[in-house]
DRENVO-563408 format. One record per residue (C-alpha): residue number from 1; residue in one letter; chain; x, y, z. Coordinates in Angstrom, 3 decimals, padded with zeros to 6 digits. Layout:
<recs>
REC  resi  resn  chain         u         v         w
REC   NUM     A      A         X         Y         Z
...
</recs>
This chain:
<recs>
REC  resi  resn  chain         u         v         w
REC     1     X      A  -062.326   003.130   012.953
REC     2     X      A  -064.538   000.159   012.095
REC     3     X      A  -067.012   002.497   010.426
REC     4     X      A  -064.249   003.922   008.178
REC     5     X      A  -063.071   000.417   007.302
REC     6     X      A  -066.596  -000.616   006.476
REC     7     X      A  -066.978   002.435   004.268
REC     8     X      A  -063.655   001.783   002.610
REC     9     X      A  -064.530  -001.805   001.990
REC    10     X      A  -067.846  -000.898   000.429
REC    11     X      A  -066.166   001.668  -001.795
REC    12     X      A  -063.575  -000.823  -002.858
REC    13     X      A  -066.236  -003.415  -003.590
REC    14     X      A  -068.185  -000.910  -005.651
REC    15     X      A  -065.066  -000.531  -007.823
REC    16     X      A  -064.803  -004.310  -008.211
REC    17     X      A  -062.046  -004.946  -005.661
REC    18     X      A  -062.310  -007.553  -002.931
REC    19     X      A  -059.827  -005.900  -000.551
REC    20     X      A  -058.369  -002.434  -000.284
REC    21     X      A  -055.356  -001.725  -002.403
REC    22     X      A  -055.735  -004.668  -004.789
REC    23     X      A  -057.130  -002.582  -007.663
REC    24     X      A  -059.811  -003.441  -010.233
REC    25     X      A  -059.433  -007.027  -011.498
REC    26     X      A  -061.064  -006.063  -014.812
REC    27     X      A  -058.170  -003.731  -015.473
REC    28     X      A  -055.467  -006.293  -014.656
REC    29     X      A  -053.858  -008.017  -017.663
REC    30     X      A  -051.399  -010.859  -017.888
REC    31     X      A  -047.965  -009.799  -019.071
REC    32     X      A  -047.192  -010.091  -022.775
REC    33     X      A  -049.176  -009.759  -026.004
REC    34     X      A  -052.396  -011.756  -026.665
REC    35     X      A  -050.565  -013.878  -029.240
REC    36     X      A  -047.849  -014.722  -026.752
REC    37     X      A  -050.411  -015.665  -024.105
REC    38     X      A  -052.194  -017.898  -026.656
REC    39     X      A  -049.008  -019.785  -027.505
REC    40     X      A  -048.169  -020.127  -023.818
REC    41     X      A  -051.534  -021.779  -023.132
REC    42     X      A  -051.463  -023.937  -026.282
REC    43     X      A  -047.813  -024.993  -026.018
REC    44     X      A  -048.592  -028.548  -024.778
REC    45     X      A  -050.993  -029.119  -027.680
REC    46     X      A  -048.417  -027.929  -030.215
REC    47     X      A  -045.821  -030.222  -028.688
REC    48     X      A  -048.151  -033.213  -029.125
REC    49     X      A  -048.868  -032.192  -032.754
REC    50     X      A  -045.206  -031.659  -033.608
REC    51     X      A  -044.335  -035.325  -034.440
REC    52     X      A  -047.332  -035.699  -036.782
REC    53     X      A  -046.631  -032.384  -038.486
REC    54     X      A  -042.975  -033.340  -038.920
REC    55     X      A  -043.956  -036.659  -040.527
REC    56     X      A  -046.350  -034.899  -042.923
REC    57     X      A  -043.727  -032.338  -043.878
REC    58     X      A  -040.996  -034.935  -044.477
REC    59     X      A  -043.010  -037.680  -046.182
REC    60     X      A  -045.835  -035.707  -047.877
REC    61     X      A  -045.134  -032.004  -048.346
REC    62     X      A  -041.451  -032.305  -049.245
REC    63     X      A  -041.947  -035.086  -051.872
REC    64     X      A  -044.784  -033.098  -053.483
REC    65     X      A  -042.685  -029.949  -053.789
REC    66     X      A  -039.633  -031.909  -054.908
REC    67     X      A  -041.605  -033.767  -057.595
REC    68     X      A  -042.718  -030.395  -058.996
REC    69     X      A  -039.063  -029.314  -059.067
REC    70     X      A  -038.165  -032.579  -060.837
REC    71     X      A  -040.850  -032.055  -063.482
REC    72     X      A  -039.148  -028.808  -064.505
REC    73     X      A  -035.725  -030.450  -064.916
REC    74     X      A  -034.082  -033.102  -067.019
REC    75     X      A  -033.678  -035.256  -063.910
REC    76     X      A  -032.116  -038.717  -063.738
REC    77     X      A  -031.010  -041.029  -060.935
REC    78     X      A  -027.641  -041.556  -062.617
REC    79     X      A  -026.732  -037.906  -063.127
REC    80     X      A  -025.516  -035.448  -060.526
REC    81     X      A  -026.345  -032.450  -062.737
REC    82     X      A  -030.000  -031.707  -063.443
REC    83     X      A  -030.674  -029.296  -066.280
REC    84     X      A  -033.570  -026.900  -065.949
REC    85     X      A  -035.893  -027.376  -068.945
REC    86     X      A  -038.979  -025.473  -067.790
REC    87     X      A  -042.166  -026.873  -069.300
REC    88     X      A  -040.362  -029.030  -071.868
REC    89     X      A  -041.455  -032.269  -070.158
REC    90     X      A  -045.080  -031.162  -070.277
REC    91     X      A  -044.775  -030.119  -073.922
REC    92     X      A  -043.287  -033.523  -074.753
REC    93     X      A  -046.468  -035.175  -073.491
REC    94     X      A  -048.473  -033.381  -076.171
REC    95     X      A  -046.544  -035.315  -078.840
REC    96     X      A  -046.177  -038.626  -076.978
REC    97     X      A  -048.557  -041.292  -078.385
REC    98     X      A  -047.820  -043.634  -075.457
REC    99     X      A  -049.012  -040.962  -073.035
REC   100     X      A  -052.262  -040.378  -074.924
REC   101     X      A  -052.864  -044.116  -075.214
REC   102     X      A  -052.336  -044.550  -071.455
REC   103     X      A  -054.611  -041.578  -070.744
REC   104     X      A  -057.301  -043.044  -073.001
REC   105     X      A  -057.178  -046.430  -071.270
REC   106     X      A  -057.260  -044.784  -067.840
REC   107     X      A  -060.287  -042.669  -068.744
REC   108     X      A  -062.141  -045.672  -070.195
REC   109     X      A  -061.381  -047.756  -067.121
REC   110     X      A  -062.527  -044.981  -064.771
REC   111     X      A  -065.664  -044.184  -066.793
REC   112     X      A  -066.824  -047.812  -066.593
REC   113     X      A  -065.557  -048.897  -063.180
REC   114     X      A  -066.851  -045.925  -061.157
REC   115     X      A  -070.557  -046.240  -062.094
REC   116     X      A  -070.243  -050.031  -062.119
REC   117     X      A  -068.714  -050.134  -058.651
REC   118     X      A  -071.163  -047.621  -057.177
REC   119     X      A  -074.191  -049.177  -058.867
REC   120     X      A  -073.314  -052.750  -057.904
REC   121     X      A  -072.462  -051.656  -054.363
REC   122     X      A  -075.833  -049.926  -054.038
REC   123     X      A  -077.670  -052.981  -055.372
REC   124     X      A  -075.865  -055.266  -052.926
REC   125     X      A  -076.573  -052.907  -050.022
REC   126     X      A  -080.284  -052.792  -050.787
REC   127     X      A  -080.450  -056.571  -051.221
REC   128     X      A  -078.550  -057.262  -047.977
REC   129     X      A  -080.078  -054.488  -045.891
REC   130     X      A  -081.881  -056.766  -043.428
REC   131     X      A  -079.739  -057.985  -040.525
REC   132     X      A  -080.266  -061.706  -041.016
REC   133     X      A  -077.608  -064.354  -040.519
REC   134     X      A  -077.325  -065.169  -044.218
REC   135     X      A  -077.107  -061.478  -045.129
REC   136     X      A  -074.299  -060.912  -042.627
REC   137     X      A  -072.425  -063.850  -044.112
REC   138     X      A  -072.912  -062.558  -047.673
REC   139     X      A  -071.727  -059.103  -046.641
REC   140     X      A  -068.470  -060.639  -045.463
REC   141     X      A  -068.135  -062.602  -048.704
REC   142     X      A  -068.648  -059.531  -050.903
REC   143     X      A  -066.353  -057.397  -048.760
REC   144     X      A  -063.520  -059.939  -048.725
REC   145     X      A  -062.011  -058.808  -052.091
REC   146     X      A  -061.724  -055.256  -050.720
REC   147     X      A  -059.421  -056.254  -047.880
REC   148     X      A  -057.395  -058.582  -050.099
REC   149     X      A  -054.259  -057.324  -051.833
REC   150     X      A  -054.991  -056.162  -055.357
REC   151     X      A  -051.872  -057.892  -056.655
REC   152     X      A  -053.042  -061.165  -055.105
REC   153     X      A  -056.473  -060.834  -056.669
REC   154     X      A  -054.811  -060.078  -060.001
REC   155     X      A  -052.844  -063.320  -059.812
REC   156     X      A  -056.000  -065.273  -058.955
REC   157     X      A  -057.897  -063.820  -061.903
REC   158     X      A  -054.931  -064.391  -064.188
REC   159     X      A  -055.241  -068.116  -063.461
REC   160     X      A  -059.047  -068.033  -063.743
REC   161     X      A  -058.815  -066.431  -067.209
REC   162     X      A  -055.994  -068.670  -068.439
REC   163     X      A  -056.973  -070.351  -071.737
REC   164     X      A  -055.498  -073.718  -070.718
REC   165     X      A  -056.241  -074.168  -067.007
REC   166     X      A  -058.687  -071.349  -066.274
REC   167     X      A  -062.114  -072.391  -065.041
REC   168     X      A  -063.824  -069.583  -066.964
REC   169     X      A  -062.675  -070.944  -070.327
REC   170     X      A  -063.673  -074.467  -069.276
REC   171     X      A  -067.183  -073.163  -068.555
REC   172     X      A  -067.291  -071.409  -071.932
REC   173     X      A  -066.297  -074.617  -073.710
REC   174     X      A  -068.884  -076.549  -071.687
REC   175     X      A  -071.705  -074.361  -073.013
REC   176     X      A  -070.426  -074.511  -076.602
REC   177     X      A  -068.477  -071.257  -076.777
REC   178     X      A  -064.876  -071.028  -077.999
REC   179     X      A  -062.015  -070.724  -075.549
REC   180     X      A  -060.516  -067.218  -075.434
REC   181     X      A  -057.194  -065.957  -074.156
REC   182     X      A  -058.737  -062.880  -072.573
REC   183     X      A  -055.564  -061.269  -071.261
REC   184     X      A  -053.704  -061.616  -074.586
REC   185     X      A  -056.563  -060.368  -076.725
REC   186     X      A  -056.547  -056.756  -077.871
REC   187     X      A  -060.345  -056.871  -077.732
REC   188     X      A  -060.924  -058.500  -074.345
REC   189     X      A  -057.907  -057.547  -072.239
REC   190     X      A  -059.198  -054.144  -071.093
REC   191     X      A  -062.780  -055.388  -070.486
REC   192     X      A  -061.342  -058.231  -068.389
REC   193     X      A  -059.343  -055.766  -066.285
REC   194     X      A  -062.445  -053.579  -065.906
REC   195     X      A  -064.573  -056.529  -064.775
REC   196     X      A  -062.012  -057.488  -062.141
REC   197     X      A  -061.842  -053.865  -060.971
REC   198     X      A  -065.616  -053.701  -060.443
REC   199     X      A  -065.636  -057.070  -058.662
REC   200     X      A  -062.749  -056.014  -056.436
REC   201     X      A  -064.188  -052.664  -055.296
REC   202     X      A  -067.968  -053.141  -055.191
REC   203     X      A  -067.841  -054.349  -051.578
REC   204     X      A  -066.403  -051.010  -050.444
REC   205     X      A  -069.368  -049.105  -051.877
REC   206     X      A  -071.707  -051.723  -050.408
REC   207     X      A  -070.472  -051.026  -046.878
REC   208     X      A  -070.876  -047.267  -047.352
REC   209     X      A  -074.459  -047.642  -048.594
REC   210     X      A  -075.335  -050.132  -045.863
REC   211     X      A  -074.354  -047.584  -043.226
REC   212     X      A  -076.312  -044.861  -045.022
REC   213     X      A  -079.431  -047.041  -045.383
REC   214     X      A  -079.460  -047.776  -041.674
REC   215     X      A  -079.409  -044.035  -040.939
REC   216     X      A  -082.629  -043.364  -042.897
REC   217     X      A  -085.462  -042.836  -040.372
REC   218     X      A  -088.078  -045.575  -040.471
REC   219     X      A  -090.809  -042.963  -040.034
REC   220     X      A  -090.110  -041.551  -043.496
REC   221     X      A  -090.378  -044.972  -045.139
REC   222     X      A  -093.553  -045.758  -043.192
REC   223     X      A  -095.090  -042.446  -044.244
REC   224     X      A  -094.391  -043.287  -047.881
REC   225     X      A  -096.012  -046.697  -047.423
REC   226     X      A  -099.116  -045.077  -045.876
REC   227     X      A  -099.307  -042.704  -048.849
REC   228     X      A  -099.475  -045.728  -051.143
REC   229     X      A  -096.007  -045.444  -052.738
REC   230     X      A  -094.774  -048.577  -054.470
REC   231     X      A  -091.400  -050.098  -053.504
REC   232     X      A  -089.765  -048.607  -056.601
REC   233     X      A  -091.284  -045.177  -055.906
REC   234     X      A  -090.095  -045.330  -052.296
REC   235     X      A  -086.594  -046.173  -053.428
REC   236     X      A  -086.467  -043.558  -056.190
REC   237     X      A  -088.166  -040.672  -054.388
REC   238     X      A  -087.263  -041.314  -050.742
REC   239     X      A  -084.269  -043.607  -050.341
REC   240     X      A  -082.131  -042.526  -053.290
REC   241     X      A  -082.214  -038.755  -052.548
REC   242     X      A  -081.127  -039.421  -048.959
REC   243     X      A  -078.194  -041.492  -050.236
REC   244     X      A  -076.693  -038.669  -052.326
REC   245     X      A  -073.964  -037.737  -049.808
REC   246     X      A  -072.884  -041.388  -049.622
REC   247     X      A  -073.018  -041.670  -053.409
REC   248     X      A  -070.794  -038.624  -053.704
REC   249     X      A  -068.252  -040.064  -051.271
REC   250     X      A  -068.252  -043.475  -052.969
REC   251     X      A  -067.917  -041.923  -056.437
REC   252     X      A  -065.031  -039.642  -055.464
REC   253     X      A  -063.104  -042.457  -053.749
REC   254     X      A  -063.752  -044.784  -056.697
REC   255     X      A  -062.530  -042.122  -059.150
REC   256     X      A  -059.313  -041.503  -057.239
REC   257     X      A  -058.623  -045.234  -056.957
REC   258     X      A  -059.407  -045.950  -060.616
REC   259     X      A  -057.223  -043.143  -061.927
REC   260     X      A  -054.290  -044.579  -059.948
REC   261     X      A  -054.696  -048.127  -061.277
REC   262     X      A  -051.387  -049.988  -061.296
REC   263     X      A  -051.153  -053.260  -059.322
REC   264     X      A  -053.927  -055.069  -061.133
REC   265     X      A  -052.672  -054.199  -064.630
REC   266     X      A  -049.028  -054.836  -063.745
REC   267     X      A  -049.824  -058.354  -062.489
REC   268     X      A  -052.423  -059.374  -065.056
REC   269     X      A  -051.171  -057.908  -068.343
REC   270     X      A  -048.124  -055.666  -067.687
REC   271     X      A  -049.843  -053.117  -069.913
REC   272     X      A  -050.227  -055.474  -072.882
REC   273     X      A  -051.123  -056.737  -075.291
REC   274     X      A  -049.686  -053.993  -077.514
REC   275     X      A  -050.256  -051.411  -074.740
REC   276     X      A  -054.048  -051.966  -074.813
REC   277     X      A  -054.192  -052.015  -070.997
REC   278     X      A  -051.440  -049.470  -070.371
REC   279     X      A  -052.514  -046.829  -067.815
REC   280     X      A  -051.002  -043.547  -066.713
REC   281     X      A  -049.421  -045.087  -063.632
REC   282     X      A  -047.982  -048.107  -065.448
REC   283     X      A  -046.545  -045.790  -068.095
REC   284     X      A  -045.212  -043.508  -065.351
REC   285     X      A  -043.561  -046.525  -063.722
REC   286     X      A  -041.909  -047.554  -066.967
REC   287     X      A  -040.657  -044.049  -067.733
REC   288     X      A  -039.390  -043.386  -064.215
REC   289     X      A  -038.045  -046.761  -063.050
REC   290     X      A  -037.156  -048.555  -066.278
REC   291     X      A  -036.149  -045.738  -068.618
REC   292     X      A  -034.902  -043.634  -065.655
REC   293     X      A  -036.411  -040.416  -067.030
REC   294     X      A  -037.532  -039.189  -063.641
REC   295     X      A  -038.241  -035.619  -064.719
REC   296     X      A  -040.687  -036.761  -067.389
REC   297     X      A  -042.253  -039.240  -064.951
REC   298     X      A  -042.732  -036.445  -062.402
REC   299     X      A  -044.453  -034.352  -065.070
REC   300     X      A  -046.828  -037.239  -065.811
REC   301     X      A  -047.589  -037.568  -062.098
REC   302     X      A  -048.554  -033.889  -061.915
REC   303     X      A  -050.853  -034.234  -064.918
REC   304     X      A  -052.464  -037.218  -063.188
REC   305     X      A  -052.867  -035.200  -059.993
REC   306     X      A  -054.547  -032.331  -061.864
REC   307     X      A  -056.883  -034.751  -063.659
REC   308     X      A  -057.947  -036.362  -060.383
REC   309     X      A  -058.466  -032.941  -058.804
REC   310     X      A  -060.556  -031.735  -061.755
REC   311     X      A  -062.746  -034.859  -061.783
REC   312     X      A  -063.285  -034.689  -058.022
REC   313     X      A  -064.288  -031.019  -058.185
REC   314     X      A  -066.640  -031.786  -061.089
REC   315     X      A  -068.328  -034.529  -059.089
REC   316     X      A  -068.709  -032.227  -056.081
REC   317     X      A  -070.287  -029.568  -058.295
REC   318     X      A  -072.692  -031.974  -059.988
REC   319     X      A  -073.897  -033.480  -056.720
REC   320     X      A  -074.266  -030.034  -055.127
REC   321     X      A  -076.324  -028.908  -058.142
REC   322     X      A  -078.646  -031.891  -057.769
REC   323     X      A  -079.123  -031.255  -054.063
REC   324     X      A  -080.070  -027.610  -054.729
REC   325     X      A  -082.636  -028.730  -057.285
</recs>
C-alpha cells in the first residue's frame, strides 16, 4: 500500500502535481480572458487615475475640441444660433491686416527674445557656476523676476520708462541724451517690450544651465586641461556640446512662452502705439472679448497653436541634426 502511494506520488510529481488528483498547475488558467484578468488586477490603479483623467478631459480635451468647433462657426456669446461657415474664419485671416501685423510683431519678439534669453541665461550660469555665497545670492536676484507676476513686472517697467518720473529717462538726461517716451514711440515701444521680456525670463534659462553644468563630469574638464585646451576651447568643444539637451529644452520653452505673449504687452502698451506692439494673443483677446467674434478668435488660436507646434518641431529637428553630426 505504501509502495503504491509512493509510486503514485512520484508519478504525480513527474507530471508537475504536488498531490494526487490536483492536476498539472501549468495547465490551470484563471477564469476569463487575458484582457479581463488584466483589468481585474489593474482596477485599483485605474480608480486612482480616474479623477486626473476626468479633470484633463473636462478642462483640457473638451475645450480644445470645442474651440475647433467654434472656429468653423460664426459663433458669438450673444447668439443662441451658430452658423456653420467652414473655413471662412481662416480665409478671413488672409485678408486681415491686423492679423498679419500681430503675427509680424509676435515673430519679431520671439526671434529676438528666445536667443537673447537663452544666451543671457547661459552667460549667467557660467559666471555663477561656483557655489560661493555671493554667487548664491546673485542667483536668487536674477531668478526673482521669473517668479514674479509678469503683469506686476510690466507695471514696474512702465514706471521706470515713464518720460516724466522714470529713472531711466533721468539717467539719459544726466549723461546728455534726450528724454524719450519709449512706450509711446513707434520706434522704441517694441524694443522696450523685448528688453523687458529678456530680463524677465533669463533667470529661468540660467537655472536650467546651472543644473546642466553641475552634471558635467569633472574628469572630462580635467582631461581637456591636461591636453592644453584654453578656457574658450574647453567651453566651445567640451562644455557647450554637453549642454545641447538643456539648450533645446530652454529654447522650446522660451519659444512657447514668447509666442503666447499677452500680460506684458497688455499692461505696458495695450498693443500701441498704433498697433506696433500688438501680438497674436492681444489681438485674439480684442476679437474674442471686446468685439465678441468668438469664432474668429478661436480660428486665430488654432493658427497660433499650429505655429508653436511647427516651431517646436523645427527646433527638435535642428538640435537632433547637430547631435548626429
